[in-house]
C-alpha atoms as a printed R data frame, in Angstrom:
    type eleno elety resid chain resno       x       y      z
1   ATOM     1    CA   MET     A     1 -36.702 -28.350 17.117
2   ATOM     2    CA   SER     A     2 -38.273 -26.764 13.788
3   ATOM     3    CA   GLU     A     3 -37.830 -27.719 10.363
4   ATOM     4    CA   GLU     A     4 -35.590 -24.656  9.971
5   ATOM     5    CA   ILE     A     5 -32.543 -25.035  9.980
6   ATOM     6    CA   SER     A     6 -30.072 -23.710 12.114
7   ATOM     7    CA   PRO     A     7 -26.296 -23.575 11.768
8   ATOM     8    CA   ARG     A     8 -25.505 -22.860 15.586
9   ATOM     9    CA   ILE     A     9 -23.487 -24.810 17.476
10  ATOM    10    CA   ASN     A    10 -25.558 -27.858 19.920
11  ATOM    11    CA   GLU     A    11 -28.370 -26.592 18.462
12  ATOM    12    CA   LEU     A    12 -30.850 -29.806 17.025
13  ATOM    13    CA   ASN     A    13 -32.713 -29.390 13.992
14  ATOM    14    CA   SER     A    14 -35.496 -31.683 12.769
15  ATOM    15    CA   LEU     A    15 -35.882 -32.959  9.249
16  ATOM    16    CA   ASN     A    16 -39.500 -34.659  9.382
17  ATOM    17    CA   GLU     A    17 -39.013 -35.721 13.092
18  ATOM    18    CA   GLN     A    18 -36.766 -38.420 11.440
19  ATOM    19    CA   PHE     A    19 -33.518 -37.488 10.382
20  ATOM    20    CA   PHE     A    20 -31.699 -35.200 13.283
21  ATOM    21    CA   PHE     A    21 -29.151 -32.851 12.855
22  ATOM    22    CA   LEU     A    22 -26.754 -31.589 15.580
23  ATOM    23    CA   GLY     A    23 -23.762 -29.302 14.838
24  ATOM    24    CA   THR     A    24 -21.246 -29.598 17.498
25  ATOM    25    CA   MET     A    25 -17.696 -27.561 17.868
26  ATOM    26    CA   HIS     A    26 -14.931 -30.176 18.104
27  ATOM    27    CA   ILE     A    27 -13.542 -28.654 20.927
28  ATOM    28    CA   ALA     A    28 -16.592 -27.592 23.504
29  ATOM    29    CA   GLN     A    29 -17.153 -29.365 26.630
30  ATOM    30    CA   SER     A    30 -20.821 -28.148 26.097
31  ATOM    31    CA   SER     A    31 -21.128 -30.609 22.702
32  ATOM    32    CA   SER     A    32 -20.203 -33.582 24.119
33  ATOM    33    CA   GLU     A    33 -22.887 -32.871 27.027
34  ATOM    34    CA   ALA     A    34 -24.963 -31.530 24.448
35  ATOM    35    CA   VAL     A    35 -24.689 -34.708 22.684
36  ATOM    36    CA   GLN     A    36 -25.411 -37.546 25.124
37  ATOM    37    CA   LYS     A    37 -28.130 -35.372 26.379
38  ATOM    38    CA   THR     A    38 -29.793 -35.442 22.505
39  ATOM    39    CA   ILE     A    39 -28.975 -39.547 22.491
40  ATOM    40    CA   GLU     A    40 -30.582 -40.430 25.523
41  ATOM    41    CA   GLU     A    41 -33.436 -37.969 25.318
42  ATOM    42    CA   LEU     A    42 -34.432 -39.274 21.501
43  ATOM    43    CA   ASP     A    43 -35.810 -42.207 21.035
44  ATOM    44    CA   LEU     A    44 -33.540 -43.156 17.813
45  ATOM    45    CA   ASP     A    45 -32.595 -46.383 15.794
46  ATOM    46    CA   CYS     A    46 -28.675 -45.003 15.023
47  ATOM    47    CA   VAL     A    47 -26.676 -42.555 15.438
48  ATOM    48    CA   MET     A    48 -23.977 -41.407 12.557
49  ATOM    49    CA   ILE     A    49 -21.303 -39.152 13.438
50  ATOM    50    CA   GLU     A    50 -18.761 -37.195 11.017
51  ATOM    51    CA   LEU     A    51 -15.895 -39.841 11.688
52  ATOM    52    CA   ASP     A    52 -14.157 -42.387  9.415
53  ATOM    53    CA   GLN     A    53 -12.687 -45.717 10.710
54  ATOM    54    CA   MET     A    54  -8.993 -43.657 10.814
55  ATOM    55    CA   ARG     A    55  -9.630 -40.982 12.245
56  ATOM    56    CA   TYR     A    56 -11.858 -43.137 14.999
57  ATOM    57    CA   GLN     A    57  -9.103 -44.886 16.165
58  ATOM    58    CA   SER     A    58  -6.785 -41.553 16.306
59  ATOM    59    CA   LEU     A    59  -9.711 -40.126 18.414
60  ATOM    60    CA   ILE     A    60  -9.704 -42.817 20.473
61  ATOM    61    CA   ASP     A    61  -5.992 -43.180 20.925
62  ATOM    62    CA   ALA     A    62  -5.736 -39.444 21.321
63  ATOM    63    CA   SER     A    63  -7.940 -39.815 24.494
64  ATOM    64    CA   GLN     A    64  -6.721 -42.425 26.060
65  ATOM    65    CA   ASN     A    65  -3.043 -40.900 25.785
66  ATOM    66    CA   VAL     A    66  -4.554 -37.925 27.822
67  ATOM    67    CA   GLU     A    67  -6.436 -40.096 30.311
68  ATOM    68    CA   SER     A    68  -2.821 -41.399 30.923
69  ATOM    69    CA   ASN     A    69  -1.153 -38.583 31.096
70  ATOM    70    CA   PRO     A    70  -2.941 -35.355 32.133
71  ATOM    71    CA   SER     A    71   0.412 -33.306 31.631
72  ATOM    72    CA   ILE     A    72  -0.262 -33.612 27.915
73  ATOM    73    CA   LEU     A    73  -2.680 -30.845 28.020
74  ATOM    74    CA   GLU     A    74  -0.029 -28.285 30.374
75  ATOM    75    CA   GLY     A    75   1.993 -25.401 28.700
76  ATOM    76    CA   LYS     A    76   1.068 -25.480 24.712
77  ATOM    77    CA   ASN     A    77   0.411 -22.478 22.957
78  ATOM    78    CA   ILE     A    78  -1.311 -22.043 19.610
79  ATOM    79    CA   SER     A    79   1.001 -19.703 18.531
80  ATOM    80    CA   ASP     A    80   4.113 -22.702 19.221
81  ATOM    81    CA   SER     A    81   1.903 -24.534 16.598
82  ATOM    82    CA   ASN     A    82   1.822 -22.058 14.225
83  ATOM    83    CA   ASN     A    83   5.535 -21.578 13.920
84  ATOM    84    CA   SER     A    84   6.120 -25.095 12.239
85  ATOM    85    CA   HIS     A    85   3.151 -24.562  9.935
86  ATOM    86    CA   LYS     A    86   5.238 -23.528  6.819
87  ATOM    87    CA   LYS     A    87   7.573 -26.750  7.482
88  ATOM    88    CA   LYS     A    88   4.773 -28.788  7.812
89  ATOM    89    CA   ASP     A    89   1.786 -30.544  5.302
90  ATOM    90    CA   PHE     A    90  -1.420 -28.696  5.568
91  ATOM    91    CA   MET     A    91  -3.332 -30.806  6.512
92  ATOM    92    CA   GLU     A    92  -1.156 -31.665  9.297
93  ATOM    93    CA   SER     A    93  -1.122 -28.034 10.079
94  ATOM    94    CA   LEU     A    94  -4.789 -27.911 10.850
95  ATOM    95    CA   LYS     A    95  -5.359 -30.826 12.957
96  ATOM    96    CA   GLU     A    96  -2.363 -29.347 14.712
97  ATOM    97    CA   ILE     A    97  -4.210 -25.742 15.753
98  ATOM    98    CA   GLN     A    98  -7.402 -27.753 16.631
99  ATOM    99    CA   GLU     A    99  -4.963 -29.985 18.870
100 ATOM   100    CA   SER     A   100  -3.789 -26.927 20.764
101 ATOM   101    CA   ILE     A   101  -6.822 -24.761 21.006
102 ATOM   102    CA   GLY     A   102  -7.955 -28.057 22.519
103 ATOM   103    CA   LYS     A   103  -5.094 -28.259 25.117
104 ATOM   104    CA   LEU     A   104  -5.603 -24.818 26.032
105 ATOM   105    CA   LEU     A   105  -9.248 -25.747 26.921
106 ATOM   106    CA   GLY     A   106  -7.898 -29.121 28.478
107 ATOM   107    CA   ILE     A   107 -10.201 -30.816 26.407
108 ATOM   108    CA   THR     A   108  -9.253 -33.477 23.714
109 ATOM   109    CA   PRO     A   109 -10.668 -32.541 20.218
110 ATOM   110    CA   GLY     A   110 -13.526 -34.706 19.076
111 ATOM   111    CA   ILE     A   111 -14.454 -35.240 22.498
112 ATOM   112    CA   GLU     A   112 -18.381 -35.456 21.451
113 ATOM   113    CA   MET     A   113 -17.776 -38.164 18.931
114 ATOM   114    CA   ILE     A   114 -16.079 -40.162 21.880
115 ATOM   115    CA   SER     A   115 -18.971 -39.227 23.990
116 ATOM   116    CA   ALA     A   116 -21.727 -40.250 21.031
117 ATOM   117    CA   ILE     A   117 -19.848 -43.439 20.950
118 ATOM   118    CA   GLU     A   118 -19.913 -44.275 24.478
119 ATOM   119    CA   THR     A   119 -23.504 -42.897 24.594
120 ATOM   120    CA   VAL     A   120 -24.618 -45.148 21.944
121 ATOM   121    CA   LYS     A   121 -22.458 -48.419 23.104
122 ATOM   122    CA   LYS     A   122 -24.617 -47.840 26.616
123 ATOM   123    CA   LEU     A   123 -28.212 -47.649 25.203
124 ATOM   124    CA   GLN     A   124 -26.992 -50.102 22.303
125 ATOM   125    CA   ILE     A   125 -28.048 -48.215 19.782
126 ATOM   126    CA   PRO     A   126 -26.365 -49.064 16.119
127 ATOM   127    CA   LEU     A   127 -23.360 -46.204 15.229
128 ATOM   128    CA   ARG     A   128 -22.536 -45.181 11.779
129 ATOM   129    CA   PHE     A   129 -18.857 -43.507 10.497
130 ATOM   130    CA   ILE     A   130 -20.101 -41.629  7.915
131 ATOM   131    CA   ASP     A   131 -17.421 -39.329  7.464
132 ATOM   132    CA   ARG     A   132 -15.136 -39.951  3.791
133 ATOM   133    CA   PRO     A   133 -11.548 -41.437  4.692
134 ATOM   134    CA   ILE     A   134  -8.997 -38.695  5.734
135 ATOM   135    CA   LEU     A   135  -6.761 -40.739  3.435
136 ATOM   136    CA   ASP     A   136  -9.265 -39.698  0.674
137 ATOM   137    CA   THR     A   137  -9.357 -36.209  1.567
138 ATOM   138    CA   PHE     A   138  -5.462 -35.923  1.919
139 ATOM   139    CA   GLN     A   139  -4.694 -37.115 -1.473
140 ATOM   140    CA   ARG     A   140  -7.636 -35.017 -3.278
141 ATOM   141    CA   MET     A   141  -5.471 -32.135 -1.518
142 ATOM   142    CA   GLN     A   142  -2.914 -33.102 -3.746
143 ATOM   143    CA   ASP     A   143  -4.555 -33.748 -6.725
144 ATOM   144    CA   ILE     A   144  -5.623 -29.914 -6.844
145 ATOM   145    CA   HIS     A   145  -2.151 -29.098 -4.884
146 ATOM   146    CA   GLU     A   146  -1.121 -26.305 -7.531
147 ATOM   147    CA   ASP     A   147  -4.401 -24.362 -7.672
148 ATOM   148    CA   VAL     A   148  -5.082 -24.770 -3.736
149 ATOM   149    CA   GLN     A   149  -1.365 -24.114 -2.808
150 ATOM   150    CA   LYS     A   150  -1.753 -20.089 -2.826
151 ATOM   151    CA   GLU     A   151  -5.246 -20.918 -0.512
152 ATOM   152    CA   GLN     A   152  -3.268 -22.852  1.965
153 ATOM   153    CA   GLU     A   153  -0.353 -20.376  2.576
154 ATOM   154    CA   ASP     A   154  -2.775 -17.318  2.590
155 ATOM   155    CA   LEU     A   155  -4.899 -19.661  5.388
156 ATOM   156    CA   LEU     A   156  -2.007 -20.613  7.338
157 ATOM   157    CA   GLU     A   157  -0.702 -16.920  7.353
158 ATOM   158    CA   SER     A   158  -3.708 -15.591  8.535
159 ATOM   159    CA   LEU     A   159  -3.999 -18.283 11.343
160 ATOM   160    CA   GLU     A   160  -0.406 -17.427 12.067
161 ATOM   161    CA   GLU     A   161  -1.440 -13.804 12.667
162 ATOM   162    CA   ASN     A   162  -4.070 -13.687 14.536
163 ATOM   163    CA   SER     A   163  -2.710 -16.846 17.068
164 ATOM   164    CA   ILE     A   164  -4.326 -16.691 20.232
165 ATOM   165    CA   ASP     A   165  -2.850 -15.904 23.547
166 ATOM   166    CA   SER     A   166  -3.287 -18.580 26.001
167 ATOM   167    CA   ASN     A   167  -3.415 -16.754 28.948
168 ATOM   168    CA   SER     A   168  -6.289 -14.245 27.397
169 ATOM   169    CA   SER     A   169  -9.822 -15.268 27.523
170 ATOM   170    CA   GLU     A   170  -9.403 -15.185 23.571
171 ATOM   171    CA   ILE     A   171 -10.575 -18.805 22.954
172 ATOM   172    CA   GLN     A   172 -14.107 -18.413 25.124
173 ATOM   173    CA   ASP     A   173 -14.854 -15.267 23.884
174 ATOM   174    CA   LEU     A   174 -14.919 -16.536 20.510
175 ATOM   175    CA   MET     A   175 -16.947 -19.800 21.189
176 ATOM   176    CA   GLU     A   176 -19.647 -16.724 22.677
177 ATOM   177    CA   GLU     A   177 -19.578 -15.119 19.599
178 ATOM   178    CA   MET     A   178 -19.987 -18.661 17.114
179 ATOM   179    CA   GLN     A   179 -23.140 -19.029 19.612
180 ATOM   180    CA   LYS     A   180 -24.568 -15.843 18.499
181 ATOM   181    CA   PRO     A   181 -27.544 -16.001 15.574
182 ATOM   182    CA   GLY     A   182 -25.916 -15.567 12.009
183 ATOM   183    CA   PHE     A   183 -22.109 -15.863 12.630
184 ATOM   184    CA   LEU     A   184 -21.185 -19.246 11.701
185 ATOM   185    CA   ALA     A   185 -23.147 -18.857  8.696
186 ATOM   186    CA   GLU     A   186 -21.318 -15.862  7.460
187 ATOM   187    CA   LEU     A   187 -18.542 -17.526  8.885
188 ATOM   188    CA   ILE     A   188 -18.448 -20.172  6.368
189 ATOM   189    CA   GLU     A   189 -19.367 -17.754  3.723
190 ATOM   190    CA   ASP     A   190 -16.409 -16.146  3.974
191 ATOM   191    CA   PHE     A   191 -14.228 -19.392  4.381
192 ATOM   192    CA   LYS     A   192 -15.727 -20.092  0.900
193 ATOM   193    CA   LYS     A   193 -15.050 -17.037 -0.237
194 ATOM   194    CA   ASN     A   194 -11.293 -16.800  0.424
195 ATOM   195    CA   TYR     A   195 -10.766 -20.197  0.516
196 ATOM   196    CA   PRO     A   196 -12.717 -22.168 -2.095
197 ATOM   197    CA   ASN     A   197 -10.847 -24.691 -3.501
198 ATOM   198    CA   ILE     A   198 -10.061 -25.510  0.477
199 ATOM   199    CA   ALA     A   199 -13.490 -25.164  1.015
200 ATOM   200    CA   THR     A   200 -14.497 -27.421 -1.806
201 ATOM   201    CA   VAL     A   201 -12.208 -30.638 -0.779
202 ATOM   202    CA   LEU     A   202 -12.964 -29.648  3.091
203 ATOM   203    CA   LEU     A   203 -16.424 -29.084  2.935
204 ATOM   204    CA   THR     A   204 -18.705 -29.483  0.046
205 ATOM   205    CA   GLU     A   205 -17.076 -33.119 -1.013
206 ATOM   206    CA   ARG     A   206 -17.484 -34.017  2.681
207 ATOM   207    CA   ASN     A   207 -21.025 -32.622  3.086
208 ATOM   208    CA   GLU     A   208 -22.004 -34.829  0.010
209 ATOM   209    CA   TYR     A   209 -19.870 -38.259  0.794
210 ATOM   210    CA   MET     A   210 -21.751 -38.007  3.967
211 ATOM   211    CA   VAL     A   211 -25.585 -37.133  2.921
212 ATOM   212    CA   ASP     A   212 -24.530 -39.968  0.670
213 ATOM   213    CA   GLN     A   213 -24.140 -42.652  3.218
214 ATOM   214    CA   ILE     A   214 -27.392 -40.979  5.077
215 ATOM   215    CA   MET     A   215 -29.508 -41.279  2.395
216 ATOM   216    CA   GLU     A   216 -28.103 -44.742  1.516
217 ATOM   217    CA   TYR     A   217 -28.969 -46.475  4.854
218 ATOM   218    CA   TYR     A   218 -32.477 -43.848  4.697
219 ATOM   219    CA   GLN     A   219 -32.964 -45.963  1.200
220 ATOM   220    CA   ASN     A   220 -32.753 -49.591  3.331
221 ATOM   221    CA   HIS     A   221 -34.591 -48.364  6.437
222 ATOM   222    CA   PRO     A   222 -36.943 -45.624  5.587
223 ATOM   223    CA   ASN     A   223 -39.238 -45.916  9.254
224 ATOM   224    CA   HIS     A   224 -35.758 -44.959 11.181
225 ATOM   225    CA   ARG     A   225 -35.012 -42.211 13.099
226 ATOM   226    CA   ILE     A   226 -31.430 -41.227 12.524
227 ATOM   227    CA   LEU     A   227 -29.245 -38.723 14.504
228 ATOM   228    CA   ILE     A   228 -26.053 -37.025 12.485
229 ATOM   229    CA   VAL     A   229 -23.088 -35.687 14.650
230 ATOM   230    CA   THR     A   230 -21.388 -33.166 12.719
231 ATOM   231    CA   GLY     A   231 -19.137 -30.081 13.394
232 ATOM   232    CA   ALA     A   232 -21.673 -27.256 12.739
233 ATOM   233    CA   GLY     A   233 -19.638 -25.711  9.793
234 ATOM   234    CA   HIS     A   234 -21.424 -28.767  7.942
235 ATOM   235    CA   THR     A   235 -25.338 -29.028  9.042
236 ATOM   236    CA   GLN     A   236 -26.813 -26.373  7.263
237 ATOM   237    CA   GLU     A   237 -25.503 -27.814  3.941
238 ATOM   238    CA   MET     A   238 -26.330 -31.291  4.973
239 ATOM   239    CA   PHE     A   239 -29.760 -30.782  6.129
240 ATOM   240    CA   LEU     A   240 -30.568 -28.870  2.873
241 ATOM   241    CA   MET     A   241 -29.083 -31.536  0.508
242 ATOM   242    CA   VAL     A   242 -30.691 -34.565  2.450
243 ATOM   243    CA   GLN     A   243 -34.367 -32.568  2.452
244 ATOM   244    CA   LYS     A   244 -33.337 -31.756 -1.189
245 ATOM   245    CA   ASN     A   245 -32.932 -36.409 -1.858
246 ATOM   246    CA   LEU     A   246 -36.088 -37.156 -0.106
247 ATOM   247    CA   PRO     A   247 -38.462 -38.315 -2.183
248 ATOM   248    CA   VAL     A   248 -41.686 -36.380 -2.240
249 ATOM   249    CA   LYS     A   249 -44.650 -37.288 -0.014
250 ATOM   250    CA   PRO     A   250 -47.739 -37.698 -1.651
């Protein structure tokens, strides 16, 4: 751990030994294990996770469905969901892509969030959902529909053209590539450059919302040690935002 921010997956970043940022991959078993291990090893007063109440309930329901019916994870190719993208809402299409990758890996997307919830419950550590309500994010996408429509079409077309074959090792190769230094940061910058309006709603605005939740908690509990668990794509910007908002020590 260090004061230098690293947007690498499953790498813990510490700010003043009080704020701990753990960037995860929502479809990686290794992220679930990293979350559990981190919560157990750090002396924490609060854990904050990238969920809102609605997504939490959806995640729990999905996890229970998989446990009761493992066949849900069988026989689904990412390209299957890609074929129906244009007929569906953009946000729903992105969700299906994540679910499809999870099915290929035998993992419920968001498994690391479930791990966090179960671990804090066991250790009796307070838990906070800090993400912007998903319905607000949906509404924002609708509000800027005309500005973002071309970006949505281009992104979904790109995802369809680069669909991953379930019978190959492409997913594991991609996950290994994302662990390399600088890869994720470059990926985020490219995303912001190519899809600026989508990035504003899905990344920047949500990062600002989550940091507001963190700082509000901090103001009421200035000595608490806090773990923030988010997708790795949020980590670097949120770390810098919190750092900027902290009062300067005399």
